[in-house]
C-alpha positions in Angstrom: -16.4 60.7 248.4 -15.7 58.1 245.9 -17.5 54.7 246.4 -15.6 51.4 245.7 -17.4 49.2 243.1 -17.8 45.8 244.6 -17.6 44.2 241.1 -14.2 45.6 240.0 -12.1 43.2 242.1 -14.3 40.4 241.1 -13.8 41.3 237.5 -10.0 41.8 237.8 -9.9 38.2 239.3 -12.0 36.6 236.6 -10.5 34.3 234.3 -11.7 34.3 230.7 -12.9 31.0 229.2 -13.0 29.5 225.6 -14.6 26.5 224.5 -13.5 24.4 221.4 -15.8 21.9 219.6 -15.1 18.8 218.0 -17.1 16.0 216.3 -17.1 13.1 213.9 -19.1 9.7 213.3 -16.7 6.8 214.4 -17.0 3.4 213.0 -14.3 0.6 213.8 -11.0 2.5 213.2 -9.0 5.3 215.0 -9.5 8.7 213.8 -9.0 12.4 214.8 -12.4 14.3 215.3 -13.2 17.2 213.2 -12.4 20.5 215.0 -13.2 24.2 214.1 -13.6 24.5 210.4 -14.3 20.7 210.1 -10.7 19.9 210.0 -9.4 16.8 211.4 -5.5 17.5 211.8 -2.9 17.3 214.3 -4.5 20.2 216.0 -6.2 23.6 216.3 -3.8 26.5 217.7 -4.7 27.4 221.3 -5.5 31.2 221.0 -3.5 32.3 224.3 -1.8 30.8 227.4 -3.9 28.8 229.7 -5.2 25.6 231.2 -7.4 22.8 229.8 -9.9 22.4 232.5 -12.6 20.1 231.2 -13.6 17.8 228.2 -17.1 16.7 227.7 -17.9 14.1 225.3 -21.5 13.0 224.1 -22.0 9.7 222.1 -25.7 10.2 221.3 -26.9 8.8 224.6 -24.5 9.4 227.3 -22.6 12.4 228.6 -19.1 11.9 230.0 -17.1 14.6 231.7 -13.4 14.7 232.9 -11.7 17.5 234.5 -7.9 18.3 235.0 -5.7 21.3 235.0 -3.2 20.9 231.9 -1.1 23.9 231.1 -0.9 25.1 227.6 0.8 27.8 225.8 -0.3 30.0 223.0 0.3 28.2 219.8 0.1 24.8 221.2 -2.1 22.4 219.0 -5.1 21.0 220.2 -6.9 18.0 218.8 -9.3 15.2 219.8 -8.5 11.5 218.8 -10.9 8.5 218.9 -8.6 5.6 219.4 -10.2 2.1 218.6 -9.3 -0.8 220.6 -12.0 -3.5 219.6 -14.9 -3.0 220.8 -14.5 0.4 222.2 -13.0 3.9 221.5 -11.1 6.0 224.0 -11.6 9.8 223.3 -8.6 11.6 224.2 -7.5 15.4 224.0 -4.1 15.8 222.5 -1.4 18.6 222.4 0.5 18.2 219.2 0.3 14.3 218.9 0.8 13.6 222.5 -2.1 12.4 224.6 -3.2 14.4 227.8 -5.0 13.1 230.9 -8.4 14.3 229.4 -9.5 11.0 228.6 -12.9 9.1 228.3 -13.0 5.4 227.5 -15.5 2.6 226.9 -17.5 4.3 224.0 -18.9 2.0 221.3 -18.3 2.6 217.6 -20.7 3.4 215.0 -22.0 6.7 216.6 -21.7 10.4 216.4 -19.3 11.7 218.9 -19.5 15.3 220.0 -16.6 16.8 222.4 -16.1 20.2 224.0 -13.0 21.2 225.6 -13.0 24.0 228.3 -10.1 26.4 228.2 -9.2 28.8 231.1 -7.4 31.7 229.4 -4.5 33.1 231.6 -1.5 35.1 231.5 0.4 33.0 234.1 4.3 33.8 234.3 4.9 30.0 233.9 3.8 30.5 230.3 5.8 33.5 229.4 
């Protein structure tokens, strides 16, 4: 008699996740944060279909978290912009050059900004 492994169904239902990290010192003008490879550009390609689930931003003393469920396709370009509007920055995840709902405001300048994006990797039909 064959026993059913209770973890198999859990493993099949589990969604893989990936994290992309960004960072840069901001002063008093808008910039793109450096992404993987220390490149600040219009975006880093998303490796596969998925959803942007969470952005966490650390400004050296405070940790900000924002969550959403933004559909992305393999090859979409992800970047994080620090947009300056005196006296604060708004940190926003962008797809291409379009802002998303993952945004954190009221961050002072002259700080090191570290941000991470949590991506749920999927194979959903809407993405194919």
